[in-house]
N, C-alpha and C positions, 0 to 999 in steps of 0.2 A: 385293362392291362393292353400294352400294345406289342405286337410281335412282328418285327421286319424280317426281311429275308436275309440279311447280313450277318457275318460272323464277327469276331472280334477285331478283325483287320480290315473291315469294309470291302472284303473281296466280292468282285463281280459273281464268280461261281464259289460255292462253299462245299466243305466236306460233307459226307453223308451224315455224320454225327452232329453237324451244325444246322441240318435242314429243319429247324424247329417250326417254321411257319408251314412247311409241306406237311409234317407230321400232325399239326394241330388241326389243319383245314381239310387236308386230303387233296388240296391243290398243288399240283407239281410244277407250275410254270415257274420261270426264272426270277419273275418280278412280282412284288405283291406285298401288302401290309395288312395284318389282321388286327382287329380291335375286339376285345372282349369285355363286356360289362356283366353285372349279375343278371342281367335279363336279355342280352342281345349278343350277337356274334356276327361281325361284318368282315368282309374281305374287300380291299381295294386292289384292282389290277388295271393294266392298261388295255387298249384295244386289240393288242396282238393276242390276248388271252381270254376275250370275253366268252367266247364259245367253249373253251377248255374249262374254265372255271365253272361255268353254268352247268356243265357235264359233271364235273368232279365234286362239287360242293353237295353237301347233304341239306336237308330241308331246314336244319338248325341255323344255317348260314345265309346271310344276305349278302348278294353280290353288288358292290359299288363299282359302277363303271367309271373309273378314273378318266378324266380328260374331257368327258361330256358336259355340256353346259349346265345341266341340272344336277350334278353330282357334286356334293360338297367334299372338300378335302377332309382327311382325317382330323386335321387340327380344327377346321370350322364345324365338323360334326360333334367333336368332343366338347368344344366350347359351347355349342348350342344346346346339346343333349344334357350335358351334366349340370351345366349352369341352370337352365330351365327346370329339369326334372328332379336332379338329385339333391339340390340345394346344398347343405352341409354334408361333408363326408361322413365316413364311419369313424369310430374311435381310432385314436392314434394319429390323427391329423392336425393336433393343436398347433405344432410347429409351422404349419402352413395356414394359420389363421382361420381354421374351420373350412378351408376350399376342399372341394372334391379332388381326389388325388388320381392322377395317370400314371400308372406304374410303367416303368421301363427297366430293361437290363441295360445298365450304362455300358457294358461291353459291346453291345449290339448297335448302340447310337454313336456316331461320330461327334466329336465336339461341335463342328458346324451344324449337323443335324439336330442336336440337342437345342442349341441355340436358336435355331430356326423354328422348331416345333414350339418352344416356349413363346417366342414372339408372335407367331402365328395364332396360338390360342389367346394370347393377350389382346390382340387387336381384332380378333374375329367379331362379327356382327351377331350379337346373340338377342336381337329382337326386343331390347328393353328389359331384359331379365335382370333382376336387382341381386341375385345371389352371387357369392364370390366366385371368381374364375377359377377353373381347373388349374391345379399346379403339378408340374412334373416332380415324380419321386422315383429316386434310383432304388430298385428292388433286386436284392441279391439273397440267395441264389436265384437264377432264372426259374419262374415258375412253370414254364413248359417242361424244363429238365426234371423237375420234381415229379411231375406226371409220367413223362416219357420213361424215366429209369424205373418207375414201379410197374412197368409192363413186364410180363413174363419172358424171361430171357430167351426162350425158344419160339416165341410168337412172331408172326410176320411183322408186328408193329414194334416190336422191341427195338430199342435204340442201338444203332450201329456202334461198335467200338471206335474210340478215337484213333485217328491214323497213327501208325507207328513205323512206317518205312523209313529207311536211313536217309540221312542227309548226305549228299555226295559232292566231292569237289568238281567243279567245272574247270577243266584244264585251261591254261592260258593259250594253248593252240586254237581254242574256239572263242574265249573271252576276249583275247587280244590286250589285256591290261592286268597288271598285278593287283592283288587286293591291296597291298600297302601303297600302291600309287593311287588307287581310289580314295583310300583313307586319307591319304595326304592332301588331295584335292579338296575333300570335305572339310578337313581341318583348316585349310587356308580360308574358306568361305566361313567357318565358325568364327575365326579370328576377325574378320571384316564385320561380323554381325555382334561380336563381343558376347558370344554365348559360350556357356561351359559345357554343355551336353546336348547331343542331337539324339532324339528318340525316332528309330525307324520301325514302322507299323506295317506298312504295305508289303505284302509278301514278295512280290516281284522285286522290290527295292532292297529288300533283306537279301535276296538271292543275287542280285546283280552286284551288290556292294562287297559282299564277301566272296564271291564267285563260287557259289554253292547251288545245287538244285535239289529238289526233292519230288515226291509224288503224292502229297496228302491230299490234293484236290484234283479229281479227274480232269484231264486235258491240260492241266497247268502245271508245269515242272518246278513247283515251289513247295516249300516246307513251312508249316505253321510255326513262326518263331518271331521274336523281336530282336533288334540290335540297338544297343546304347553305345554312342561314341562321345568320348571325352577328348581332351587335348592329347592325352597321352596314353589312352587305353581305349579298347573296344570290348563289348561283351554281347555273345550270342546267347539268347535266353530261348532254350528249346527243350523239349522232353528228353530226358537221359535216354530213353529207348531208342531214340533216333541217332544218337552219337555212336562213333565208332573210332578205330584208330587211324584210318584214313583221313577222317574229317580232323581229328585232333591234330595230326600231322600237318595237314593242309593249313590250319588256323595258328599253329604254334607261335609264329612270330608276330601275329596281327591281332588275335582276339582270344579272350577267355571264353569258356562255356559255362553257363549256370543254368538251373532248372527254369523252365518257362514260366511257372508261376512266380518265380523271384522278381519278375519286373515290377510288380506292385510294391513289395518292401523296399526295392532299389530306389523307386521314385520317392516314396514316403520318408525315405532317410537322407535324401539330399540335403546339403547345407542350405539354409535359408538365402544364402548370398548368391546361390547358382541362378543362372539364366538358362532355361531348358527350352530347346527348340522342338516343336512337335508341328507336323502338318495337320491342321485341324479337319481336313477332309477324310483323312485316313487314320487318325488317331482317335481312339475311342473315348468317350466322356469319363470311362472308368480310369483311365491313365491320368486324365486332368484332375480327378478328384483325389487320386492318390498323391499327386504332385502337390496339391492345394494343402495337404496335411503337413508337408514339410516346410511350407512357407516360401519355397523357391518361386521364382518368376517364370510364368509360362509365356513363351514367345510363340504366338499363333500365327504362323505364316508357312506356306509351302517351302519345303526344304529344297536344296539344289539337286537332290538325288534324282527325282524323276526326270528333270531336264538332262542331266549327265547321262543317265540311261538311254534316254531317246536319241542322244547324238552318236550314233554307231562309229566305232573306229574302223580302220581299214580292214582288219582281221575279221570283224563282225560282219561287214558288208561283203566281203569275199565269201564268207560262210553263208550268207543269206542267198547270194548269187548260186552258190553251188547247190544248196538245199533246194532252191526253187527249180533248178534244172533237173535234179533227180525227181522232184515232185511231178514235174511236167511229164516225165517218162511214164509215171504211175497213172496220171490222169489221161493222157493220151491213149495209153494202152487200154484204160477202163472205157473210154468213149468209143474206141474201136469195138472192143468186146460187146458193149451194150448195143451198138448198131447191128452187129452181126447177129446177136441173140435175138432181137426183135425181128430181123429179116427172116431168121429160122422159125419164128413162130413160138419161141419160148415163152413160157408165162413168167413174168416177172413183176415184182412190186417194188415199192419205195424202200422198204427195209432190206430186202434182199440185196438190191443194187448197192445200197449204202455199205453193206458188209462186203461186198465184192470189191468195192473201191478201196476200203481199208486194207483188203488182202493184197491188192496191187501196190499200195504204199509200203505195206510191211516188208516186201521184197527188196526195198531201197535201203543203201547203206545208211546208218546212223539213225534209222527210224526208232523213235521212242513211243509212238502213239498218235493219235488225231489230236489236233489243236482245239476243236470243239466238235460237238455232236453234229454230224453231217445233216445238213438241210437239203433234202432231195424231195422236191415237190413236183408231182405230175398234175398237169391241167390246173383247174383251180386251187389245188394245195400249193402251187407255186406263188400264189398271191398271199399267203400267210407268211409274213416276213421271217419269223423265227420258227417255222414249222419243223416239227421233229417227228419222223415217221415211226409208229409203234408197230410191232410185229404183228399184233392182233387186228389192227385197223389200217394198216398201209394200203394205199390205192394201188391199183395196177399201173405200171409203166407201160405205155403202148406207143405205137408208131404215129398214131393220129393226134397226139396232144404234144404241147410245148413241155419240156422238162427242164427244170431250174435245179442246178446242183451247186450249193455252196458248201465248201469243204476245205479241210487243211490238215497239214501234219506238223508233228513236232520232230525235229531232228536235231542231233548234238550241235550242229552248226547253223541252225536257223529254224525259223517258224514260217508256215506258209498259210495263206488264205486266199482262196480262188473261187469265183463263180463263173460259171459258163451256162449259157441257156441255149438248148438245141432243140431241134425238131427233125425227127427221122421220117417223117412222112411229107405231106404238102401243107404247109402253113397257110392260114388265111391272108388276103391281102392286108387286113388290119393287123395282124400278128406281125407281119413283115414291116409295116410302116412304124408301129411301135417300137420293134427292135431296133430299127434303123435310127429313130430319134434317140433311144437310150445309147446306141453306139456313138452317135454323133457327140452327145455329152461326154462319153468316156474319153473319146478322142480329144475334145476341147480342153478337158483338165490334164490329160497326160501330155498335151503338146504345150501347156502354159509355160511362159516365162514371166518371172515377177522379181520385185526387189526383195533382197534379203530381209527377212522379218515380216513378211506379208502374212497376215492371218488367214487361215483356212476358211473362216467365215467370209472373207472377201472373195475368195476363189470359188465358193460353192456355186454361185449363180452360173459359171462357166459350163458346169455339168448339167444344168437344168434348162439352159436357154433354147436349145432345139426343141425340147419337150414343151416349153412354154409356148413356143411359137405355134404348136399344133394344139394347145389347150390341155396339154398333159402335165403331170407332175408326179412326184412320189413322197411318201411321208416319213422318210427315215434320213439320217445323215448321209452325206456323201463318202465320208473316208474317216478311218481311225489309224493310229500308229499301230505298229506290229513289233513284237519283242524279237530279240535274237535268242532263240530257244528260251523263250519266256512267254508271258501271256499274249494270246493273239489280239487282245484289245490293250493297247498301251497308249498312255498320255505322256506328256500334257498336250500335244498337238492333236489336231483333227480338222476335218473339213465338214462343215455342216451350216444350217441356217441360223443356228444361235450362237452367239459369241461365247467363248469359253473363258473360264477364269485365268487361264494362262494367256498373257498378252505379248509374249515374245514373238509369236509368229513362227513361220516354218524356218528352219535353218538347214545347212548343208549336213548331211549324214542322218537326217530324220527319214523314217519310213512313213508312208501313208497309203491307205488303200484308195482306189478310184472305183467306185461302186454305185453309179446312178442305176436306176431301175424305173419299172412301171408295172402296175398290177390292177387286175380287173377281177372282181368276185363274181360269183354265180356259177350256174352249171356249165357254161362255156368259158368260165374264167380261165386265167393264166397269169403267170408271174414271169417277169423279165429282169434280169439283173447281170450286168457284165462287171467283173471284179478283177482287178489285177493290183499287185504290190508295187509301188513306186519308191525309189529312193531319191531323195532330194540332193542334188549336186550344184556346183557352181556352173553358171552358164557363160559361154565366151561370146559376149555380145560386141557388136561392132563399136558401141559407145557405152560409156559408164557415166550417165547424168548425175551431176553432183558428187561424183566418186562412188556412187552406189554399185555394190556388188549385186548382180542379178543371179537368180536361181532357175533351174529347170528340173525336170523328172527324168529318172532313168527307170524304164519298165523292166522288173526282173521276173515277172510271170511270164511262162514261155508256153501256153497252150494256145493253139489257133482259135481264132473267133469265126464262127460258122458262117461262111458267106451266102449260103442258102437263105438266111433270114434277112438279107440286106437289100434293100431297094437302091440300086446304084444311081437312079435318077434323083433321089435325094441328096446325094453327096455332092460336095463340090470337089474340084480336082485336088486340093490339099487333103481332104478327108479320105478320098479314094486312094491317094498315094501312101497315106499313112496306114490304112488297112492293109494294102499290099505289102508295104515294107514290114509291117509288124508280123504278118503271117510268114514272110520269107525268113525273117529273123528267127522265128520258131522253127521252121524247117532247117535252117543252116545249123542250129545248135542242137537239134534233137536227132537229125538224120544219122549221125555216126552212133547213136545210142539205141536205135530201133530197127528191127529187121522183120522180114517176112510181111504178114499182113498188116502189122503195126506201120511198117515204113510205107506201104502201099497206101494206108489210110493217111498218113501224115503228107505224102506227096499230093494226094487228091485234095485234101482239106486246106492246103496252102497255095493252090494255084491262084494266080492273079484274077481278081475281079475286073472285068472289062465292060465298057459301055456298049450297048447294043449287041451283046452276046447272047 
């Protein structure tokens, strides 16, 4: 039986009640897949979590270090192990030709994932074993749910209740476009595709399309729901406990409301002449199975919603600018406080400073919560890419170590994501060189001018070139889209070493982060990352070759970059001018909003860096 991390909507983050893999294994990292047979239990996770998984797994579990050369994939392991050792399966598998069965909850596997796992098992090298290959079997109800729900209600391991917070309208003053207009745009695309129904499963797409928000998943302002759109109607499938008069009034002219679980009978009862459009990356196999009973045709292709959501309108862009300005006030006040507290000898740790940063954000207008759990890494913990400080084990934050802080806020008018790396003592020459190389990459991407539709994959090398010249690199992507009071990680755009399924490239109105880094492990290790949010806009170039529109970036993050960590001799004149201009922009926009010690800190941190000083 295979237990992935995902929920029924393929969400990156899931509600507490959907954390089945964490409950089963005891491993709380954000990525991993558990496999359980009659005699073995295994967990696959990637290099970010090897140490954490080793510490959290009990002796019953085997840690499979995903990505290492000698580690088979789950599909390879299942094919080899079950074909070679299990032979024919247990009773009840006659319909699969006597093959061993690999059980999955079809709600937790997308259409694409199901097809890939099936294909990977079929083509895996089983070393000459002659038995029948394992076959996937849809198992309902979820086996982990059966065990979890049998726990004593008052115990620490009891299953949390399903989220029931209200779904709320998102006003047009923040969304910039009415629900009716978004539905009309979608229906025009449906007509071009000759489809009768679109099923929306991704939770941020549901929220964007109907201009609603929720709080079912920590840090993500979404509600667990589906939407079905036909040529002349729309239906929101959501638990009744989450509905209210304001929601009904908001949707009265645009969408009906039905029970969340009604999505399955809705699909199974569609006319067999219908063509139904589902994104196979975000729609579960359970939805496809329900549709198959109706005889309707499944159109397996990304819907236009993700792209439309990524193209921010002028109201959304203005909101993002305003949210980032207020967020910068909070982050600057935090950095000033942190420097003063360390200078005064105050004992601080990664957990306590994360809480203080959230408190500074909470003072800002429209604040709704953090956009992800703060990554506050002191010294070698900064080299753990997705490090999360825990209260019991958080390391001290001291003036003699690099400190990496990756954090963000959710505001009614925008979502923020910022990383700044600082040192409050005397950094080593090596730390300064590495920081400067990362800064050069950050500048190169932020300064890029490129043809409309250029892929982030093609731009990625700009952020790495200065590091490469020094024999350095980093093992994560360079940038991701950011929602407008939605998920902090948004597609379909991104910047990274691997091509993305979306091939349309960057367009005006898209957001993308610019976050190169460098990391060294060990006792004297450290992490460096500089991250800002960029908005893609049209560039005014002196020429337009072949009539092409060129694009550039507007940097909307407004927290100064610490010049103490910069080796000015490594910067060329354009890079130095960019750094001074950026810090001056931060000063000009923030100075009216800060006073006292905060204003003094801002003035000092934004002084121009000069050669020979």
